[in-house]
Structures are given as C-alpha cells and as structure tokens.
N, C-alpha and C positions, 0 to 999 in steps of 0.2 A: 541465625537467619533473620535479616531485617525484613519487616513487613509494614504495609501501609494500612492504617485503620481508617474507617469511615469517620470516626470521631476526631481524627487528626486533620481532616481536610479543611477545617476552619469554616469560614462563612462564604456564602455565594453573594457577591456584590455586583450591582449593576455597573455596566460599562457601556460606552458608546457603541451602539449597534450590536452588542452581543453580551454574553455573560462572562464574567471573569471569576475563576475559581482560585482564590488566593490562599496559599497555605504555607506555613513554615512547620514542617514535620519534625518533631523533636527526635524521632527515630533516625532520620536521615541527616546525620551530622558530619559525614565524611564523604566517601565516594558515592556516586549515584548509579545504581544498576537497574536495568529494566529490559524487558523483552519487547521485541518488535515483530509483529506478524500480520500478514494481510491475506485477503482473498480466501478466508477460511470458511465461507458460507456455502460450500458445495457438499452435497450428499446425493448418493444414487437414488434415494427416495424422492428427490426433487429434481428430476431431469429436465433438460430442455425439451420442448414440445416436439422438435424435429426428430429427436431420438426415439420418440414413441409413435409419432404419426408416420414416420418413414423408417421403420425399424430395419436394422442390419444385424446379421449374425456376426460373430467375432471376427471371422476371416474377412468378411466384406467391410466391417468397420475399420479394420487395420488398412485394407487396400484403399479405402476412401481417404483415410488420414494421410497415407503416403502420396496419393494423387494431389491432395492439397499442398503437401510439403513441396513437391517437385514443381507444381504450378507457381509457387512463390519464389522460384529460383534459388531454392535451398539445395545444397549438395545432397544427392541421394544417399551417399555413403554415411551421412550424419543422421539419417532418419532414425527416429525412435518414437515411442508412444508410451502413454501412461499404461499401467496395468489395466486389464480389461475386466469389467464386471458383467456377468450375464444374469439377467433377472430370472428368479426361480420359475421353473416350469415353462420357460420360453427359450427362444433362440435370440432374443433381443439383447444387444450388447451396448454398453456405454463405458466411459472411463471410470475407473475406481477413484473414489475420493480418499484423501489422506488426512482429513481434519482430526479424526480420533487419534491417529498415529502421531500427528504433530502435537496434539494436546498432551499425550503421554511423554513425548520427548521433551517438551518444555518442562513438564513436571520433574523429570529426571535431572535436567540441568539445574532447576531451582532447588533441588535437594542438595546439590553440590556447590552451588554458587549463589551469591545474593541476588534476589529478584524482588525489588521493592514495589514494583508496579509493572504494568504492561501497556503498550500502545497497540491499538487495532487499526489497520490501515485501509479499511473499507472493503466493499463487496462482502459484507457480513451476512447477507442473504442472497442466495443465488438460485435460479437465474433472474427472477423478476421482482425481487423485493417483497416486502409485506404488502398485503392488499392485492396480490396477484389473482387474476380470475381463473383459478384452477380448482376451485372447490375444496381447498385445504384450509384447515383452521390456522389462523395466523399465530395464536398463542403457542400452539404445538410447533408450528414452523420455526418460530424464533427460539423456542426451547431446544428443538432438535438441531438447528443450524448454528446458533450462537452459543447457547449455554452448555449443552451436552458435551461437546468436545473438550471444554475447559473444566469440567467437573473434577477430573483427577487433580488438576492444578489447584482448584479452590478447596478441595478436600485437604490437600497438603498445606495450603496457605489460605485459610478461610477469609482473611482480610485483604487479600491482594486485589487492588483496583485496576480495572482495564479502562483506559481512556480511549474512546472510539472515534473514528472518522467515518464519513459516508463515502461510498463509491458509486460508480455509474449503475451497477446492478441494484443497489439499494434504492435508486431513483427510478427504476424501470417502470413500475406500475403506475404511480401517481404521487402527488404531494401528500395525499392521505396515507399512502404506504410509508413514506418517510416519517410522517407524524406517528404512525403506529409503532414504528421501530424506536423512535426517541421516547415515546411514552412507555414502551416495554422496558427500555433500559433504565428509565427513571424509577421504575418499580423494583429493579434488581439491586441487590446488595453490592455486587461486584462490578457494576458498569457505570460509566459516565459518558453521556453524549448530550450536548446542549441542544435544545429544541430548535435553535436557529441553524445548527449544522456546523458552525465555526465558533471557536471559543479559545480561551487561553487559560492556563493554570501554572502556578509556580510551586515547586517542591524543593525541599532542602533547607538547611540552616542558612541564615543570612551570611553572605560572603562566599558560600559554597553551594548556592542554589542554582536551579535551572528554570527558565520560563519556556513553556511549550506553547506554540501557536498551532492550533489544529484547523486545517483548511477544509472547506467543502469545494474541492477542485472541480467537481461536476458542475456546480453552480457557476464557477468561473468560466469554464469552457462553453457552457450553454449560452453565454452572453456574447460569444465571439462568432464571427463568420470565417470559415476556412474550408479548404478542400483537402481531401486525402488523394495524394498523387501516387500512382503505382511506381514501384521500384523498376529500375532498368534491369536487364538480364545479368549484369555484373554485380548487382546488389546496391548500386548507387541510387540516390534519390532522383526521380524524374523531374523534368522542368515543368513548372506549373503552366507557363504560357503554352507549351506544346501540348500538355495534357488537356487543357481547356479547349484547344483547337481540335484535337482528335476525339474529344468526348470521353476520355478515360479518367479525367478528374472527377471525383465524387464529392459533391457538396455535403459537408457534415451538418446535418440539421437536427437540432434537439427537438424532442417531442414538446408539444404545447405546454404540458404541465411543468416542463423543466426550464422554460424560459424565465429569465429574471423578472421579478416584480419590483417596481419602483426603485430600480437601480441597485438591487441588493448585491449584485456581483461587484459593482464599483465601490459600494460601501465596504464590502469585505476587503478589497485591495487597499483602500484607504486605511481601514482598521489595522491591517497587517503592517503597512508601512509606518504608521504612527506608533503602533505597539512595539515593533522592533527598535525603532529609533529611541523611544523613551524608556525601554526596559532597563531596569537597574540590576537584573539578575546577572550572575557571573556567566552563565551559559544561556544561549538562546538557540532553541531547536524548533524547527518547523516541520510539520508532517501533514500529508494528505494522501489521497488515493493515487492520483495520476503522476506519471513519471515526468522528469524534465529531459533526461537522456535515457536511452536503453538500447539493447542490441537484439530485441525480439523481432524487429523488422516490420512491425505493423502499427506501432504507436507513435511514429516519429512526427507526424503532422500535429498531433496534440502536444508533443514535446516542444515543437517550434513555438506554438502559441503560448504555452505556459512559461517557457524560458523568458520571453519578452515581458510577460506580466509579472513574474516573481523574482527573477534574478537581480534586477536592480536593487531590491531591498535585501534579498538573501545575501548577495555578495558583500554588501556594505555591513550587515549587522549579524548574520546568523553563523552558527557553528556547524550546522548540518541540515540537510533536507532528507527526509525519510519517506518512502513511497511504497506502494504495492503495484497493482494493475497488471504488470507483467508477472506471469505465474512461474517465476524463477527466482534466483538469488543473484544479485549483481552489486558491484561496487565500482563507482565511477567518480571522477572529480571534474569540476570545471574551474579553470584558473581565474575566471572572472575578468579576464583582460578585455572582454567586450563591454563591460559594464562599469569598471573602475579604472580611470586613467592612472597610469604609473602605480598599479596595484602592488603593494608589498605584503598583503595578507597571504597566508597559505591558501592553497586551492580549497574549494568548497566540497566537502564529502557529500555524495549523493548515494544513499543506501537504499537498495531495492530489496524488499522482503515480502514477496507476494506468492509464496509457495506453500501456504498453510493448508491447502486442500486440493488444488489442481496443479497440473504440470504443463509446462510449455517449453518448446525448444528455442534455441537462439538461431539467429540468421548470421552465420559467420561471414559470408561475403559482405553483407550490410555492415557488420562491425568493422571489417577492414576498410570499407569505403568511408565510414564515419571518421575513423582515425586519420585517413588521408585528407579529408575535406575540412575538418574542424580542429585546428591546432590547440584550441582551448580545452578540448575534451580529452579525457584519458580513461580508458577501461583498465582497472586494476585486476579485476577477477570476476568470474561468473561461473555459475553451475546451473545447468538446465536439466529438464526431465527429472526433477527431484521434488520431494516434499521437504520443507524446512522453514527456518526462521532465523532471527538474529538476536543476540544478546549484546547489549551496549553498556559500556561503563564510561561515565564521566569522572575521570580521575583528577581529584583536586590537589593531590600532591605533585603530580607531574604536569598538570594542565594539559591533559591528553584525552582525546576521545578514542576509546578502544572498542572495536567491534569484532565479535566472533560470529561466524555463520555455522549453523548446525543443520544437518540433514538427518532423515530417518529412513530406514530401508523400505523397499517396496513390499515386503512381506507383512506389513502392518504391525510389526512387533512393537513399535513405539520406542525403540532404542535410539538414543541421541548420539550422533557421530559428529565430532568436530571437523568441519570442512576447511575453514580458513580463519586467519586472525590478522587484524590490521590495527594500526595506531596512527592518529592524526593529531597535530598540534591544535590547541585551542586557537581560534581565529578572531573571536569577537572581543571588543573592548570591555 
C-alpha cells in the first residue's frame, strides 16, 4: 500500500497570490491513486435551525420533502428521501447523515486498492461553518464533522494526507469562521488547506507527476452578479428576461463577508490561468466545491457563471475538473467546442462526488432538457439518493484517467459497493 508522508511533502514556497506546495514524492513513482469526496460535514448533532425551530415528526418530514419535490416539477414517481433520524426522547425528525459510513467505506476501498492521498471538495462543516452563532465549541465541531468520520481511514493509513477545498457552507458564518477552519487544519497531521483558500500542489515523480489546482469557488461566485431563474414545468431553463419581468428571477447576493476584497476573485482566476498554462506536470487536475454542469436541477445558474469563468482555461490545459456541491454522484463531459476553435482534445471529464454525508435526488426532466439544449454537454452516469465517493487513478502506462464510484448502504454498515467505472484519455500536453 502506497502512502503519503508529511515528511515527503517537500517545502512550502511562496507563489504569486497564493502558496504552492511543491513535492516530488519518492513513494509515488508509478500510477497516482486518490480518493475524492465532498460535502461530508453533516451530522445530526449539527442540524439546520429550521429543523429544530419548526420541528416535524417523521411522517410530516417526509410529506414536506415530497411537496418540495413535486413543486420543483420533479416526477412524483421518482420521489425518494434520505433515511430519517429521530432525536431521542422527541418526535423531531431530520435526515440521517452518512459521513461515518462513507469514512468506513473509503477505509475498506483503501485496504484493497492504493490510496496515496485524498481530496476533500468543500462543505467540510455543515450547515454554517466554524464560528456559527449556535453556542457550540468550534474545536469540537471540527473534530466531530471533519476528523471523526475519517479516523478509521487514518488509523489504517496514518500518513494519508487530505487536501481540502472550501465550500459555500464553510463560508456561511464569517471570514473568521473560514480562518478558524484553515487554522484547525494547519494544526492537523492529515489535512492541508491554504489560509488563502486556493492553492496548488504537485505530487509524483518527475515525468509521471500531477499538479492540482484547488479553487475557492465560493469566492469566485461571490464576485459575480447573476440571477437564479426558475425552471419551466417541463424541466427546461426559464428565460431570464421573462423571469425579471414577472418577478420570479431571484438575485443571488453574497453576504457582505463573502464579497471579494481587493480583487481577490480576479486574482484567483489569473493565478489559475497562468498556473495551468505554465505547468510542467504531466497531469493537470483542477478541483473546487461548485459544479460546472449537473442534473440536480437547482445549481444551474451557478454552473453558467463558473463555466464562463473556468472553462476557457480548463478546456485548454486541464485533464479533469472535480467538484462536490450536488449531494450525489455524477459523471459529465464538456466537449469544449464553445471555448476552443477546431478542438481536437478529448472531452473534459467533470467528476461530481458530493455524497459523503447528505443525499439529494436528480431532476430527470431537467437532465433531459439539458441534453437537448447543450450539444457540448454529455451525462455519462449518475446515482442519486446515495452516500458515496470516487476513487481516481492517473494511469501513467496507458495515459488514462480512471474513475470508480463507490456507494455505501443506508443501513450505516460502511460496506463499500462499486457502482460504476469509467476511463478517459489524458488530454493535456
């Protein structure tokens, strides 16, 4: 079993607008194997306020979930819900979290397959980030939500490093809340998260290495002005002009503490474009919390914004983009025809692995409409209402990116079940 040691990370060197973690790990000399998991920071001990202030019993909770489902023009026949947890000595219900089960399942996979490190795709703390005004101790919060579910994995692989990204829920409370999380991670043996929120690092032997670019996509979105437009009844996207006229368009406004300071969002985009263009690593992989495409039916406005910001660079230089945000597992490609004239590169794989604690359903009419409207987009596979994660291999013999998706049962057993396997050709120079 290959493992990643803190001592092998090399030095931390300054780079324009961020930190760069440069490493040539002597243990990673062949193929590169890692876990990708996101949205793992949910536990029933840290519920949304609305579930406590407006409690529902189990039956009413499910009825309310179904009403929301149908109101979003989703087929009633496809309705499902997460397992329900009822707080002891009450009738108050909420959805069961699967973080511990996913941690066990990842441990099982990494006993049987190489796992040299892991990437964490944001929403590490749910629902309101560190520094939330809920009377709970932040050190305990982070131990409970970030560290505890992964302890079986770290027990089996004590030196395994998790390279983390920030999500929108990590940003919920304040900038101080973000700083509390990055400080906590800096004090942990098994976590890396640059204090600026975006950073890059290189792993592997020269000629067979990978450079990762970790984005703070919440920072990028907070610097943009855009509207969320309701779907039409057939699942297609509504027209912005019409929605603005009838008042159904909702302006997406970041909280004041989320707004970019001194152009930090633009600096991040420039840093990414320059870094990808100048990278000498064999593989270039970018990841962040928010999706570029998805079939959840509620994140498409953000996807429009981020595609325009990121795909010009990703299509030209990257081998994959990995995200969470949607609480499911999805595999999509963009053929990059909108961003590269006469493109001859393979389609760009977009891997979504946001099912590490919460479950969410797909919007199948929306997915069908996306396929009709956008010829550059292709949905290869998805699985909803599951807990799970991805295992990714960068195969240096075949120049292939191989991805496996795993799920784990609702009974909290933590058993790992292989759900799907895919392979993509290396696309970067």
